MARNU-651750 format. One record per residue (C-alpha): residue in three letters; z negated, y, x negated. Coordinates in Angstrom, 1 decimal. Layout:
<r:Ala; pz:Z; py:Y; px:X> .
...
# end
This chain:
<r:Unk; pz:21.5; py:-13.5; px:6.1> .
<r:Unk; pz:21.8; py:-10.0; px:7.3> .
<r:Unk; pz:20.6; py:-7.2; px:5.0> .
<r:Unk; pz:17.3; py:-5.4; px:5.8> .
<r:Unk; pz:19.1; py:-2.1; px:6.1> .
<r:Unk; pz:21.5; py:-3.4; px:8.7> .
<r:Unk; pz:18.7; py:-5.1; px:10.7> .
<r:Unk; pz:16.5; py:-1.9; px:10.6> .
<r:Unk; pz:19.5; py:0.1; px:11.9> .
<r:Unk; pz:20.0; py:-2.2; px:14.8> .
<r:Unk; pz:16.3; py:-2.1; px:15.7> .
<r:Unk; pz:16.5; py:1.7; px:15.7> .
<r:Unk; pz:19.5; py:1.8; px:18.0> .
<r:Unk; pz:17.8; py:-0.7; px:20.4> .
<r:Unk; pz:14.7; py:1.4; px:20.5> .
<r:Unk; pz:16.7; py:4.6; px:21.1> .
<r:Unk; pz:18.6; py:2.9; px:24.0> .
<r:Unk; pz:15.3; py:1.7; px:25.5> .
<r:Unk; pz:13.8; py:5.2; px:25.3> .
<r:Unk; pz:16.9; py:6.7; px:26.9> .
<r:Unk; pz:16.3; py:4.5; px:29.9> .
<r:Unk; pz:12.5; py:4.9; px:30.3> .
<r:Unk; pz:11.9; py:8.5; px:29.1> .
<r:Unk; pz:11.6; py:11.3; px:31.6> .
<r:Unk; pz:13.6; py:13.5; px:29.2> .
<r:Unk; pz:16.2; py:10.7; px:29.0> .
<r:Unk; pz:19.6; py:12.0; px:27.9> .
<r:Unk; pz:18.4; py:15.1; px:26.0> .
<r:Unk; pz:16.0; py:13.0; px:23.9> .
<r:Unk; pz:18.7; py:10.4; px:23.3> .
<r:Unk; pz:21.3; py:12.9; px:22.4> .
<r:Unk; pz:19.0; py:14.5; px:19.8> .
<r:Unk; pz:18.1; py:11.2; px:18.2> .
<r:Unk; pz:21.7; py:10.1; px:18.3> .
<r:Unk; pz:22.8; py:13.2; px:16.4> .
<r:Unk; pz:20.3; py:12.4; px:13.7> .
<r:Unk; pz:21.7; py:8.8; px:13.4> .
<r:Unk; pz:25.3; py:10.1; px:13.4> .
<r:Unk; pz:24.9; py:12.3; px:10.4> .
<r:Unk; pz:22.3; py:10.3; px:8.5> .
<r:Unk; pz:24.7; py:8.4; px:6.2> .
<r:Unk; pz:27.8; py:10.5; px:6.4> .
<r:Unk; pz:29.7; py:10.7; px:3.1> .
<r:Unk; pz:32.9; py:12.0; px:1.5> .
<r:Unk; pz:36.0; py:10.1; px:2.7> .
<r:Unk; pz:38.8; py:12.0; px:1.1> .
<r:Unk; pz:39.7; py:15.0; px:-1.0> .
<r:Unk; pz:42.8; py:17.2; px:-0.4> .
<r:Unk; pz:44.2; py:19.8; px:-2.8> .
<r:Unk; pz:46.3; py:22.8; px:-1.7> .
<r:Unk; pz:47.2; py:23.6; px:-5.3> .
<r:Unk; pz:50.8; py:22.7; px:-6.2> .
<r:Unk; pz:52.3; py:25.0; px:-8.9> .
<r:Unk; pz:55.6; py:23.1; px:-8.7> .
<r:Unk; pz:56.1; py:23.8; px:-5.0> .
<r:Unk; pz:59.7; py:25.1; px:-4.8> .
<r:Unk; pz:59.2; py:27.1; px:-1.6> .
<r:Unk; pz:56.5; py:29.4; px:-3.1> .
<r:Unk; pz:58.1; py:32.2; px:-5.1> .
<r:Unk; pz:55.2; py:34.7; px:-5.5> .
<r:Unk; pz:53.3; py:34.1; px:-8.7> .
<r:Unk; pz:49.9; py:34.4; px:-7.1> .
<r:Unk; pz:50.7; py:31.8; px:-4.5> .
<r:Unk; pz:51.1; py:29.2; px:-7.3> .
<r:Unk; pz:47.6; py:29.9; px:-8.7> .
<r:Unk; pz:44.6; py:27.9; px:-7.7> .
<r:Unk; pz:42.3; py:29.8; px:-5.4> .
<r:Unk; pz:39.4; py:29.3; px:-3.0> .
<r:Unk; pz:39.7; py:27.8; px:0.4> .
<r:Unk; pz:38.8; py:30.4; px:3.0> .
<r:Unk; pz:39.6; py:28.6; px:6.3> .
<r:Unk; pz:39.8; py:25.0; px:7.5> .
<r:Unk; pz:41.2; py:24.2; px:11.0> .
<r:Unk; pz:41.1; py:20.7; px:12.5> .
<r:Unk; pz:43.7; py:20.2; px:15.2> .
<r:Unk; pz:43.5; py:16.6; px:16.5> .
<r:Unk; pz:45.0; py:14.4; px:13.7> .
<r:Unk; pz:46.1; py:17.4; px:11.6> .
<r:Unk; pz:44.0; py:19.4; px:9.2> .
<r:Unk; pz:45.0; py:22.9; px:8.0> .
<r:Unk; pz:43.6; py:24.4; px:4.8> .
<r:Unk; pz:44.2; py:28.1; px:4.1> .
<r:Unk; pz:43.6; py:29.4; px:0.5> .
<r:Unk; pz:42.5; py:32.9; px:-0.4> .
<r:Unk; pz:45.9; py:33.4; px:-2.1> .
<r:Unk; pz:47.7; py:33.0; px:1.2> .
<r:Unk; pz:48.9; py:29.4; px:0.8> .
<r:Unk; pz:48.4; py:27.2; px:3.9> .
<r:Unk; pz:48.9; py:23.4; px:3.8> .
<r:Unk; pz:48.8; py:20.8; px:6.7> .
<r:Unk; pz:47.5; py:17.3; px:6.1> .
<r:Unk; pz:47.6; py:14.2; px:8.2> .
<r:Unk; pz:44.1; py:13.1; px:9.0> .
<r:Unk; pz:43.8; py:9.3; px:8.4> .
<r:Unk; pz:40.9; py:6.9; px:8.1> .
<r:Unk; pz:39.2; py:6.2; px:4.8> .
<r:Unk; pz:41.5; py:3.3; px:4.1> .
<r:Unk; pz:44.7; py:5.0; px:5.2> .
<r:Unk; pz:44.1; py:8.2; px:3.3> .
<r:Unk; pz:45.1; py:11.8; px:4.1> .
<r:Unk; pz:48.6; py:12.8; px:3.2> .
<r:Unk; pz:50.1; py:16.3; px:2.8> .
<r:Unk; pz:52.5; py:17.0; px:5.6> .
<r:Unk; pz:53.9; py:20.4; px:4.6> .
<r:Unk; pz:53.3; py:24.0; px:3.6> .
<r:Unk; pz:53.1; py:26.4; px:6.5> .
<r:Unk; pz:54.6; py:29.2; px:4.3> .
<r:Unk; pz:58.1; py:28.9; px:5.7> .
<r:Unk; pz:59.3; py:31.9; px:3.7> .
<r:Unk; pz:59.0; py:32.0; px:-0.1> .
<r:Unk; pz:57.5; py:35.5; px:0.2> .
<r:Unk; pz:55.1; py:34.8; px:3.0> .
<r:Unk; pz:51.3; py:35.3; px:2.6> .
<r:Unk; pz:49.3; py:33.7; px:5.4> .
<r:Unk; pz:46.1; py:35.6; px:6.3> .
<r:Unk; pz:44.6; py:33.6; px:9.1> .
<r:Unk; pz:45.0; py:30.6; px:11.4> .
<r:Unk; pz:44.3; py:29.8; px:15.1> .
<r:Unk; pz:44.6; py:26.5; px:16.8> .
<r:Unk; pz:45.9; py:27.1; px:20.3> .
<r:Unk; pz:44.5; py:24.3; px:22.5> .
<r:Unk; pz:46.2; py:25.7; px:25.5> .
<r:Unk; pz:49.7; py:24.6; px:24.3> .
<r:Unk; pz:48.8; py:22.3; px:21.3> .
<r:Unk; pz:50.1; py:24.6; px:18.6> .
<r:Unk; pz:49.0; py:26.3; px:15.4> .
<r:Unk; pz:49.4; py:30.1; px:15.1> .
<r:Unk; pz:49.7; py:31.7; px:11.7> .
<r:Unk; pz:49.2; py:35.4; px:11.1> .
<r:Unk; pz:51.1; py:36.4; px:7.9> .
<r:Unk; pz:52.3; py:39.4; px:5.9> .
<r:Unk; pz:55.5; py:39.6; px:3.8> .
<r:Unk; pz:56.6; py:41.1; px:0.5> .
<r:Unk; pz:59.6; py:42.9; px:2.1> .
<r:Unk; pz:57.3; py:45.5; px:3.8> .
<r:Unk; pz:54.7; py:45.5; px:1.0> .
<r:Unk; pz:52.4; py:43.2; px:3.0> .
<r:Unk; pz:51.6; py:45.9; px:5.5> .
<r:Unk; pz:52.5; py:44.4; px:8.9> .
<r:Unk; pz:51.0; py:41.3; px:10.7> .
<r:Unk; pz:53.5; py:38.7; px:11.9> .
<r:Unk; pz:52.5; py:35.9; px:14.2> .
<r:Unk; pz:54.2; py:32.6; px:14.5> .
<r:Unk; pz:53.5; py:29.6; px:16.8> .
<r:Unk; pz:54.4; py:26.1; px:15.7> .
<r:Unk; pz:53.8; py:23.1; px:17.9> .
<r:Unk; pz:51.8; py:20.3; px:16.2> .
<r:Unk; pz:54.6; py:17.8; px:16.9> .
<r:Unk; pz:56.8; py:19.8; px:14.5> .
<r:Unk; pz:54.0; py:19.9; px:11.8> .
<r:Unk; pz:53.7; py:16.1; px:12.1> .
<r:Unk; pz:57.5; py:15.9; px:11.5> .
<r:Unk; pz:57.2; py:18.1; px:8.5> .
<r:Unk; pz:59.3; py:20.8; px:10.2> .
<r:Unk; pz:57.1; py:24.0; px:10.0> .
<r:Unk; pz:60.2; py:26.2; px:10.3> .
<r:Unk; pz:60.8; py:25.0; px:13.8> .
<r:Unk; pz:58.2; py:27.3; px:15.2> .
<r:Unk; pz:58.9; py:30.7; px:16.8> .
<r:Unk; pz:57.8; py:34.3; px:16.3> .
<r:Unk; pz:55.3; py:36.0; px:18.7> .
<r:Unk; pz:54.8; py:39.6; px:19.8> .
<r:Unk; pz:58.0; py:40.9; px:18.1> .
<r:Unk; pz:57.9; py:44.0; px:20.3> .
<r:Unk; pz:54.6; py:45.1; px:18.8> .
<r:Unk; pz:54.1; py:47.1; px:15.6> .
<r:Unk; pz:51.1; py:45.4; px:14.0> .
<r:Unk; pz:50.9; py:47.6; px:11.0> .
<r:Unk; pz:47.3; py:48.6; px:10.0> .
<r:Unk; pz:45.2; py:49.7; px:11.9> .
<r:Unk; pz:47.1; py:47.5; px:14.4> .
<r:Unk; pz:45.6; py:44.0; px:15.0> .
<r:Unk; pz:45.8; py:40.8; px:16.9> .
<r:Unk; pz:42.8; py:38.9; px:18.3> .
<r:Unk; pz:42.9; py:35.4; px:19.9> .
<r:Unk; pz:40.4; py:34.6; px:22.6> .
<r:Unk; pz:40.0; py:30.9; px:23.2> .
<r:Unk; pz:37.3; py:31.2; px:25.8> .
<r:Unk; pz:39.5; py:33.3; px:28.3> .
<r:Unk; pz:42.9; py:32.0; px:27.1> .
<r:Unk; pz:44.1; py:35.5; px:26.1> .
<r:Unk; pz:45.5; py:37.4; px:23.2> .
<r:Unk; pz:44.7; py:41.1; px:22.5> .
<r:Unk; pz:47.1; py:43.2; px:20.4> .
<r:Unk; pz:46.9; py:46.8; px:19.3> .
<r:Unk; pz:50.1; py:48.6; px:18.2> .
<r:Unk; pz:49.0; py:51.5; px:16.1> .
<r:Unk; pz:52.5; py:53.2; px:16.3> .
<r:Unk; pz:52.4; py:53.3; px:20.1> .
<r:Unk; pz:48.5; py:53.4; px:20.4> .
<r:Unk; pz:48.7; py:50.8; px:23.1> .
<r:Unk; pz:46.5; py:47.7; px:23.7> .
<r:Unk; pz:48.2; py:44.7; px:25.3> .
<r:Unk; pz:46.7; py:41.5; px:26.8> .
<r:Unk; pz:48.8; py:38.3; px:26.7> .
<r:Unk; pz:48.5; py:34.9; px:28.2> .
<r:Unk; pz:47.6; py:32.4; px:25.4> .
<r:Unk; pz:49.4; py:29.5; px:27.1> .
<r:Unk; pz:52.9; py:31.0; px:27.3> .
<r:Unk; pz:52.5; py:34.3; px:25.5> .
<r:Unk; pz:53.5; py:36.3; px:28.6> .
<r:Unk; pz:52.5; py:40.0; px:28.7> .
<r:Unk; pz:49.8; py:40.6; px:31.4> .
<r:Unk; pz:49.0; py:44.3; px:31.2> .
<r:Unk; pz:48.6; py:47.3; px:28.8> .
<r:Unk; pz:45.8; py:49.7; px:28.2> .
<r:Unk; pz:46.8; py:53.3; px:27.2> .
<r:Unk; pz:43.8; py:55.2; px:26.1> .
<r:Unk; pz:43.5; py:57.2; px:22.8> .
<r:Unk; pz:39.7; py:57.5; px:23.1> .
<r:Unk; pz:38.9; py:53.8; px:22.7> .
<r:Unk; pz:36.9; py:53.1; px:19.6> .
<r:Unk; pz:36.6; py:49.3; px:19.9> .
<r:Unk; pz:37.1; py:46.5; px:22.3> .
<r:Unk; pz:34.7; py:43.5; px:22.7> .
<r:Unk; pz:35.7; py:40.3; px:24.6> .
<r:Unk; pz:33.2; py:38.2; px:26.6> .
<r:Unk; pz:33.8; py:35.4; px:29.1> .
<r:Unk; pz:35.7; py:36.9; px:32.0> .
<r:Unk; pz:35.4; py:40.5; px:30.9> .
<r:Unk; pz:36.3; py:43.1; px:28.2> .
<r:Unk; pz:34.0; py:45.9; px:27.0> .
<r:Unk; pz:35.7; py:49.1; px:26.1> .
<r:Unk; pz:33.6; py:51.2; px:23.7> .
<r:Unk; pz:34.7; py:54.8; px:23.5> .
<r:Unk; pz:34.0; py:57.4; px:20.8> .
<r:Unk; pz:30.7; py:59.3; px:21.1> .
<r:Unk; pz:30.7; py:62.2; px:23.4> .
<r:Unk; pz:31.4; py:65.7; px:21.9> .
<r:Unk; pz:27.6; py:66.4; px:21.7> .
<r:Unk; pz:26.9; py:62.9; px:20.3> .
<r:Unk; pz:24.3; py:62.2; px:23.0> .
<r:Unk; pz:26.0; py:59.2; px:24.7> .
<r:Unk; pz:28.8; py:56.6; px:24.3> .
<r:Unk; pz:31.1; py:56.0; px:27.3> .
<r:Unk; pz:31.6; py:52.4; px:28.2> .
<r:Unk; pz:33.9; py:50.5; px:30.6> .
<r:Unk; pz:33.8; py:46.8; px:31.6> .
<r:Unk; pz:37.2; py:45.4; px:32.7> .
<r:Unk; pz:38.3; py:42.1; px:34.2> .
<r:Unk; pz:40.0; py:40.2; px:31.4> .
<r:Unk; pz:42.5; py:38.6; px:33.8> .
<r:Unk; pz:43.8; py:41.8; px:35.5> .
<r:Unk; pz:42.5; py:44.8; px:33.5> .
<r:Unk; pz:40.8; py:46.1; px:36.6> .
<r:Unk; pz:37.8; py:48.4; px:35.8> .
<r:Unk; pz:34.7; py:46.7; px:37.1> .
<r:Unk; pz:32.1; py:49.2; px:35.9> .
<r:Unk; pz:31.9; py:52.5; px:34.0> .
<r:Unk; pz:28.8; py:54.0; px:32.6> .
<r:Unk; pz:27.3; py:56.0; px:29.7> .
<r:Unk; pz:24.8; py:54.7; px:27.2> .
<r:Unk; pz:22.4; py:57.3; px:25.8> .
<r:Unk; pz:22.2; py:57.3; px:21.9> .
<r:Unk; pz:20.5; py:59.3; px:19.2> .
<r:Unk; pz:22.9; py:62.0; px:18.2> .
<r:Unk; pz:22.2; py:61.8; px:14.4> .
<r:Unk; pz:22.0; py:58.0; px:14.0> .
<r:Unk; pz:24.9; py:55.8; px:13.1> .
<r:Unk; pz:25.7; py:53.0; px:15.6> .
<r:Unk; pz:25.3; py:49.7; px:13.8> .
<r:Unk; pz:26.8; py:47.7; px:16.7> .
<r:Unk; pz:27.5; py:47.4; px:20.4> .
<r:Unk; pz:28.0; py:43.8; px:21.6> .
<r:Unk; pz:28.6; py:42.4; px:25.1> .
<r:Unk; pz:27.5; py:38.9; px:26.3> .
<r:Unk; pz:28.1; py:38.3; px:30.0> .
<r:Unk; pz:25.9; py:40.9; px:31.8> .
<r:Unk; pz:23.9; py:41.7; px:28.6> .
<r:Unk; pz:24.7; py:44.7; px:26.4> .
<r:Unk; pz:23.2; py:44.7; px:22.8> .
<r:Unk; pz:23.0; py:48.1; px:21.2> .
<r:Unk; pz:21.5; py:48.8; px:17.7> .
<r:Unk; pz:21.5; py:52.1; px:15.8> .
<r:Unk; pz:20.5; py:52.7; px:12.2> .
<r:Unk; pz:16.7; py:52.3; px:11.7> .
<r:Unk; pz:16.2; py:52.0; px:15.5> .
<r:Unk; pz:15.1; py:49.1; px:17.7> .
<r:Unk; pz:17.6; py:46.7; px:19.2> .
<r:Unk; pz:18.2; py:47.4; px:22.9> .
<r:Unk; pz:19.2; py:44.6; px:25.2> .
<r:Unk; pz:20.4; py:46.0; px:28.5> .
<r:Unk; pz:21.3; py:44.2; px:31.7> .
<r:Unk; pz:24.3; py:46.2; px:32.9> .
<r:Unk; pz:23.9; py:45.0; px:36.5> .
<r:Unk; pz:20.2; py:46.0; px:37.0> .
<r:Unk; pz:19.7; py:48.6; px:34.2> .
<r:Unk; pz:16.7; py:46.7; px:32.9> .
<r:Unk; pz:16.1; py:47.2; px:29.1> .
<r:Unk; pz:14.3; py:45.1; px:26.5> .
<r:Unk; pz:13.5; py:46.8; px:23.1> .
<r:Unk; pz:13.1; py:44.6; px:20.0> .
<r:Unk; pz:11.4; py:46.1; px:17.0> .
<r:Unk; pz:13.7; py:47.0; px:14.1> .
<r:Unk; pz:11.2; py:45.3; px:11.8> .
<r:Unk; pz:11.7; py:42.0; px:13.8> .
<r:Unk; pz:15.4; py:42.3; px:14.3> .
<r:Unk; pz:17.4; py:43.7; px:11.4> .
<r:Unk; pz:21.1; py:44.4; px:11.6> .
<r:Unk; pz:23.1; py:41.2; px:10.9> .
<r:Unk; pz:26.5; py:41.0; px:9.3> .
<r:Unk; pz:27.9; py:38.7; px:12.0> .
<r:Unk; pz:27.2; py:37.2; px:15.4> .
<r:Unk; pz:28.2; py:34.0; px:17.2> .
<r:Unk; pz:27.5; py:33.9; px:20.9> .
<r:Unk; pz:26.6; py:30.5; px:22.3> .
<r:Unk; pz:27.8; py:30.8; px:25.9> .
<r:Unk; pz:26.7; py:27.3; px:26.9> .
<r:Unk; pz:23.1; py:27.8; px:25.9> .
<r:Unk; pz:22.7; py:31.5; px:26.6> .
<r:Unk; pz:21.7; py:32.1; px:23.0> .
<r:Unk; pz:23.2; py:33.9; px:20.0> .
<r:Unk; pz:23.3; py:33.3; px:16.3> .
<r:Unk; pz:22.8; py:36.1; px:13.7> .
<r:Unk; pz:23.8; py:36.0; px:10.0> .
<r:Unk; pz:22.1; py:38.2; px:7.5> .
<r:Unk; pz:22.4; py:37.6; px:3.8> .
<r:Unk; pz:22.1; py:33.8; px:3.5> .
<r:Unk; pz:19.9; py:33.3; px:6.6> .
<r:Unk; pz:20.8; py:32.1; px:10.1> .
<r:Unk; pz:18.6; py:32.9; px:13.1> .
<r:Unk; pz:18.9; py:31.9; px:16.8> .
<r:Unk; pz:17.8; py:34.4; px:19.5> .
<r:Unk; pz:17.5; py:34.5; px:23.2> .
<r:Unk; pz:18.2; py:37.5; px:25.4> .
<r:Unk; pz:14.6; py:38.5; px:25.6> .
<r:Unk; pz:14.8; py:39.4; px:21.9> .
<r:Unk; pz:12.8; py:36.3; px:20.8> .
<r:Unk; pz:13.8; py:34.3; px:17.7> .
<r:Unk; pz:13.8; py:30.7; px:19.0> .
<r:Unk; pz:14.8; py:28.6; px:16.0> .
<r:Unk; pz:13.7; py:28.5; px:12.3> .
<r:Unk; pz:16.0; py:26.3; px:10.3> .
<r:Unk; pz:14.4; py:23.6; px:8.1> .
<r:Unk; pz:17.2; py:23.5; px:5.5> .
<r:Unk; pz:20.2; py:25.8; px:6.1> .
<r:Unk; pz:20.3; py:28.6; px:3.5> .
<r:Unk; pz:24.0; py:29.6; px:3.4> .
<r:Unk; pz:25.9; py:29.5; px:0.1> .
<r:Unk; pz:27.6; py:32.8; px:0.5> .
<r:Unk; pz:25.4; py:35.9; px:0.8> .
<r:Unk; pz:27.9; py:37.8; px:3.0> .
<r:Unk; pz:28.7; py:35.3; px:5.7> .
<r:Unk; pz:32.1; py:35.0; px:7.2> .
<r:Unk; pz:31.9; py:33.1; px:10.5> .
<r:Unk; pz:35.2; py:31.3; px:9.6> .
<r:Unk; pz:33.1; py:29.3; px:7.2> .
<r:Unk; pz:30.7; py:28.2; px:10.0> .
<r:Unk; pz:31.4; py:25.3; px:12.4> .
<r:Unk; pz:29.6; py:25.1; px:15.8> .
<r:Unk; pz:30.1; py:21.9; px:17.8> .
<r:Unk; pz:31.7; py:22.1; px:21.3> .
<r:Unk; pz:28.3; py:21.4; px:22.9> .
<r:Unk; pz:26.9; py:24.3; px:20.8> .
<r:Unk; pz:23.9; py:22.3; px:19.7> .
<r:Unk; pz:24.8; py:21.7; px:16.0> .
<r:Unk; pz:25.8; py:24.0; px:13.1> .
<r:Unk; pz:27.6; py:22.8; px:10.0> .
<r:Unk; pz:27.8; py:25.1; px:7.0> .
<r:Unk; pz:28.2; py:25.1; px:3.2> .
<r:Unk; pz:24.7; py:25.8; px:2.0> .
<r:Unk; pz:22.6; py:26.1; px:-1.1> .
<r:Unk; pz:20.7; py:23.0; px:-2.1> .
<r:Unk; pz:16.9; py:23.1; px:-1.7> .
<r:Unk; pz:16.4; py:21.7; px:-5.2> .
<r:Unk; pz:18.0; py:24.7; px:-6.8> .
<r:Unk; pz:21.2; py:22.9; px:-7.9> .
<r:Unk; pz:24.1; py:25.0; px:-9.0> .
<r:Unk; pz:26.3; py:23.0; px:-6.6> .
<r:Unk; pz:26.2; py:23.5; px:-2.8> .
<r:Unk; pz:26.1; py:21.0; px:0.0> .
<r:Unk; pz:27.5; py:20.6; px:3.5> .
<r:Unk; pz:24.5; py:20.8; px:5.8> .
<r:Unk; pz:24.2; py:19.8; px:9.5> .
<r:Unk; pz:21.4; py:21.3; px:11.5> .
<r:Unk; pz:20.2; py:21.4; px:15.1> .
<r:Unk; pz:20.6; py:24.8; px:16.6> .
<r:Unk; pz:18.0; py:24.1; px:19.3> .
<r:Unk; pz:15.1; py:23.0; px:17.0> .
<r:Unk; pz:16.3; py:23.9; px:13.5> .
<r:Unk; pz:15.9; py:20.3; px:12.3> .
<r:Unk; pz:18.1; py:19.1; px:9.3> .
<r:Unk; pz:20.3; py:16.2; px:10.5> .
<r:Unk; pz:22.4; py:15.6; px:7.5> .
<r:Unk; pz:23.4; py:16.9; px:4.0> .
<r:Unk; pz:26.3; py:16.0; px:1.8> .
<r:Unk; pz:25.9; py:17.4; px:-1.7> .
<r:Unk; pz:29.0; py:18.6; px:-3.6> .
<r:Unk; pz:29.7; py:16.4; px:-6.6> .
<r:Unk; pz:30.9; py:17.7; px:-10.0> .
<r:Unk; pz:34.6; py:18.1; px:-10.4> .
# end
């Protein structure tokens, strides 16, 4: 005799399939209900620990201490976990029965501290950004290691990237998965360079001492310059990300005495916010402007742009909000209060269809332990929750 739970599940699936066939909304309705079913009974399958004080290849004392996990990257059948201390470990992702085994440490030098990770889908490799004791942890060093070497437990078989660049602070490196590009800034030479993410070939350089910040959007780069000498405007340029050709130059008027909270670019939309002022959403093609009250839109700590859905997420304190480019808040989340008050988007996962958000959240019952929550970005509904158990 089949259990009632199993039978009820089969009836639900049958009903959903029938609704998919007869409903006018068809696939959209089916996809939403299927997402609810997918995360309804999800549970812990395995636990992995990066802490190994006996690891012979870690010489720095703080690398041997237990610390928080700051970043998790899933790359096909390999999972990478980066600890706050700078230790990074790769695991083989198996089924619940087969288990998840440690493959190797990515710290190939005993005095290496890994600061960040990037999974390069363009050539199926993992990129580590590290600092080293020998220069007092002051310069960024990038390394690319194909996944096949990680699976063989040979992390040292990778190769260094951007060795011609001096990435000492305030130098930086930024990886752009959407456009398949890498942006570096060499502080010593005061030069920005754009590289091909697939083969790491240098594409072009930007020599301009007046650039304050660069923002990357699909197909374009926004160059934000320092305020004019009288403080009345900010010069801006939009460049083709592929060639570096200037597509548009213009000046945006600002309040002379007010701090600029942010300038962000999303396709043809420019978002500008000054301290205590309204948010301005400008269409750079037409010049049309939408003002959003500062009481309605308060400056967030981070953004995530959803290119597929023409929406954007904002993070402020522990709250997540979804907005459209008319300045309207379109989603209120049912159960998605973030655990960390100052959100780092490395701790947020957005699905490839940009319809689900997965985060570590506070539990609604006031528990001292958090939970992994899955919510719909489009309607705010709670699709699944996996509470953390006591250790």
